C-alpha positions in Angstrom: -7.4 -20.6 -6.2 -4.7 -19.2 -8.5 -1.1 -20.1 -8.3 -0.5 -16.6 -7.0 -3.0 -17.1 -4.2 -1.3 -20.4 -3.3 2.1 -18.7 -3.1 0.8 -15.8 -1.0 -1.1 -18.1 1.4 2.1 -19.6 2.9 3.7 -16.2 3.7 3.9 -14.5 7.1 1.9 -11.2 7.4 5.2 -9.2 7.2 6.4 -11.0 4.1 3.0 -10.6 2.4 2.9 -6.9 3.2 6.4 -6.5 1.7 5.5 -8.4 -1.4 2.4 -6.3 -1.9 4.2 -3.1 -1.2 6.9 -4.1 -3.8 4.3 -4.9 -6.4 2.6 -1.5 -5.7 5.8 0.4 -6.0 6.8 -1.4 -9.3 3.4 -0.8 -10.9 3.1 1.8 -13.7 0.1 2.7 -15.8 0.1 1.0 -19.2 -2.4 2.1 -21.8 -1.6 -1.1 -23.8 -2.4 -3.4 -20.9 -5.5 -1.4 -20.0 -6.7 -2.1 -23.6 -5.8 -5.8 -23.2 -7.9 -5.9 -20.0 -10.8 -4.4 -21.8 -10.4 -6.9 -24.6 -10.2 -9.8 -22.1 -13.3 -8.6 -20.3 -15.2 -8.5 -23.5 -14.2 -12.1 -24.3 -11.4 -11.3 -26.7 -8.6 -13.7 -27.4 -5.2 -12.8 -25.8 -1.8 -14.4 -26.4 -0.4 -16.4 -23.5 2.3 -13.8 -23.0 -0.2 -11.0 -22.9 -2.4 -12.9 -20.4 0.6 -13.4 -18.1 1.6 -9.8 -18.4 -1.9 -8.6 -17.8 -2.1 -10.8 -14.6 1.1 -9.2 -13.2 -0.2 -5.8 -14.2 -3.6 -6.2 -12.6 -2.1 -7.6 -9.4 0.2 -4.6 -9.2 -2.6 -2.2 -9.9 -4.7 -3.7 -7.1 -1.8 -3.5 -4.7 -1.2 0.2 -5.7 -4.8 1.1 -5.3 -4.9 -0.6 -1.8 -2.0 1.6 -0.8 -3.8 4.7 -1.9 -2.0 5.4 -5.2 -4.0 6.9 -8.0 -4.3 4.1 -10.6 -6.3 6.1 -13.2 -4.9 7.1 -16.6 -2.3 9.8 -15.8 -3.1 11.6 -19.1 -6.6 12.2 -17.8 -5.5 13.2 -14.3 -4.9 16.8 -13.4 -3.8 16.3 -9.8 -0.9 18.0 -8.0 0.8 14.6 -7.7 1.1 14.4 -11.4 2.7 17.8 -11.7 5.1 17.0 -8.8 6.0 13.7 -10.6 6.7 15.6 -13.8 9.0 18.0 -12.1 10.8 15.1 -10.4 11.3 13.4 -13.8 12.7 16.6 -15.2 15.2 16.8 -12.3 16.2 13.2 -13.0 14.9 11.7 -9.7 
């Protein structure tokens, strides 16, 4: 059991749902951390800082996927959500 699992196990269902929703909303795709995940999976050595960042990133990615967000590489995606997000960014939203 990880420290994160231990922290989450003492929460009420409502608090846990809020924490996971917040993680999902805060998550953004990172090509750098995706490469770090590949390196880690292949047995490569990561710095402690990168390992910790990767853990937060992967937890957020799992939460985002559980809420139905597209967690694939946005540069490989051609969906309407990506186009709508680009327009929103242009408007400053």
